[in-house]
N, C-alpha and C positions, 0 to 999 in steps of 0.2 A: 715713471715703470711701475707701479706699484698697481696703481689702478689696470692699467693695462695687462698686468700678471692677474689682478683677481678678474678682470674681464674673461681673461682665456679659460681662469680655472672655471668660471661660471659656466663657459660654453662646455667644458669637459664634463662637469657636473650634469648638465640636460642631458649630454649625449649619453653619459651613463643610466643616468635615471629613462631616458628614452628608450633603449637598446633593453633595458631590465623589465620594462614593461610592455615593449613588444616580442617578448621573447614569452614573459607570462599569457599574455594572450594567444600566442600560437600553439601555447601548452595546453590550451582550454580546449583546441582540434584536435591535437595530436600529442599521446603521453611520452612521445619519445623525447620531448624538449624537457620535459619534468625538470629533470636533472642537470639540466645546462642552466636553468632559470638562478640567477644571484638569490640566495636566500633570504634578502631581505624585500624582493619583489614578488615574492611567491605568493599567490593567491587563487588563481587556477592551478597552478602546478601543484601547489601543497595537496592538492586534493590525491590526485595521482600519486602522490609519495607518500600519504597516508593510506592508500589502498594498497602500494607497495610492500609497506612497513605491517601491514594486516596482514598479508599473505604470509610473512615472512615468521621466524622462529622467535623473533626477539620482542616477548609482551613489554616490554618497558620503553620500545624505541617507536612500539605503532600509538602506545598510549601517549607518549609525547609528540607524535606528529600528528595526532587527530587531534590533541588539545589546542596545538600550534593553529590548525585548520580551522576550529570551531571560534577562536580568537580570532581570527583573523577575517573571516567570511561565517557569521554566524548564521545569518539568517536562511540558507537553503537547509530543509530539513534532513536531507540526506546528509549533511554534514554531523547531524547529531546524531544520527545512526550509526555512522562510522567511529563518532568519539564511543557510542553504547557497546559497538564489538570490541573495539579496542579497552574498555574499561572489563570487559566479561571477560576477553582473553588476560586480562591481569590480575584477573580472580578478584575484582570487586562487583560483585552481584548487584550489591544496592544502589550503588553509582549508574550503573548500566542501566537498572530499571529504571530510575529517574530520567536517564536520556533518552530512553525509546520513547517513555509514555510524553515527554517535550517535543521530541521530534514528529511524534504522530500529531500532537496539537497544533504545530504549526505550521504540518502539512500533512492532509489527510489522504492525498495521493502518494504518500512516501509507502512504498511496496512492501519493503522490509520491516517496517517501523510496526504498519497494521498487521500483518502474518505473524511478528513476535510478540504484540500484544496479544494476540487472539490466543496463541499457545499458553504466555504466561495467564491469562484469563482462564482459560481451562485449565491450567495446575491449581491456582487459587480457588476454582469452585465457580466463577461466578460469569453463567451462563447467558446475562443478560449483555455485559461485555461483551465477550468474545463472538457474540450476535451481531453486536454494532460494527464490531471489526471488520467481521466476516461483510457486513454489506458495504461498508467502505471498500472492499475489494471486488465484489462482485460487481459494481456499477463503471468499475474502471477497464478498458477494453482490451489496456496493454500488459493486465496481468492474465498470466495463462491459465486455462483451462485445468491444467493438470493441478496448480496449487489451490485451486476450489473445490476440484472432485478430492484432492486428499484431505482437505482440512473439512470439509464439509459434515463427515462422519462424525467427526469431533466433536464440532460445535452442536450439529444435528442429532445426536445419538438418539435411539428408543427413550422415551422418559426424560428429554429434556425439554420437558416444559416452559422452562423461563426462557431459554434462547428463542424457543418458536414463538412465545407468545409476544418477546419481543418485537422480533422481524415482523410479526403482523400490525403490530401497533405501530412500527416507523412505516411498513409500507401503505397502509391505509392513509396514511397523513398527507399521503399527495397522488395526483394523478401521473406525474412524472416517474416517480415510486415505481408505481405498478407497472408502467409500462416497460422499465427496466428490469423487473422481478419476472417478467413474462419473457422477457427477447431471453434472457441467461439461465434463468433459474431451472427449467427443466432439464436443461444439457449438464450442468454441473451440482446442483443440489443433490443430495439422497432421495430417490423419487416419492418416499413415505413422507419425507420433511417437507419438500416442496408443495404437495398435495396437503397437509395440514395447514401450511402458513399459509396455502391459497383459500384454505374454507375460512381458518380465524379472520383475514384479513377480510374475507366478504362479508362476514358476522359483524366487522365493526364499520361496513358501510363502503369499504373499499370500491371503486369504480375501475372495470376494467372494458376496454375495448372487446366486443364479443369476437372479431374475428380474429385477435392476437389470442386472445383466451383458448379457441378453438385448436388455434395452430400449437399452441403450447399445450396441448392435452393431447394432440397428436405424438409430439416429440416425446413427452413423459410417457406414454404408452408402448414406444419404440423400446423404450426402456426397461419400464416393469408396468407389463398389463393391467395387472390390480391396481396399481397409484394411478393409472389414468382411467381406467374404470369409475373408480371410487370420484375421481374428479369431475368425471365428464356429468356423471349421475347429481353433482350439486352444484350447476353452472352459476353467475353472476345475475340479479335480476334482471331481466329484460333480456337475457341472454337465452336460444335455443340449441343446444347441442345434437347432432345427430350421432348418436352413440353409435352407430352402425358404421359411419364412415370416420369418425373419430378415434373408435377404437380398434 
């Protein structure tokens, strides 16, 4: 009798575990399932629970939910960002800063972490770091233009030599980077800053496609004719820009 009872108990336990895991998997696709997942089986569900807690008024509950999330699923950088936001909500800015930096290191595609670090760098007067974080946002198509338009004037304000120089140095290091800069930079960066970074990168030996460069000049000129004209007057080596058409 005892072996049979253990057998049925084992089957019941497997059924419970299977159901719990299936519910958690479903919660990954549908947040509505998150709160029906038994607590021991919450992995995907815990992310939704942490977000809900963060949106609430209880800072301690948000912090505890985020801590559980990171303990169970530490790898996604987004989870560390949630933890940082919960720590900030709980009033622990030091730990929040550490968590957000770790999040950005683990996943440079983590938008919230990169934007937060850019703003923290600006507050600390670190233009080079703010520039690096801006670039990490600039090269991601899913980052909305509005975010870059808002952040750009802060990072590349007039006189922000460190930020502009850092961007020019990074961009000039790879043809891939120059292409990405030409594709989006003239739309979202402050016009004078874009023109300045372009000139600095060209001086560093950056290689640009002439056709892409001319298109970038035209886009820039529609936003700021002075900046467009200045850039058209100083094209990359080997490129000839028809200023009457480009401006």
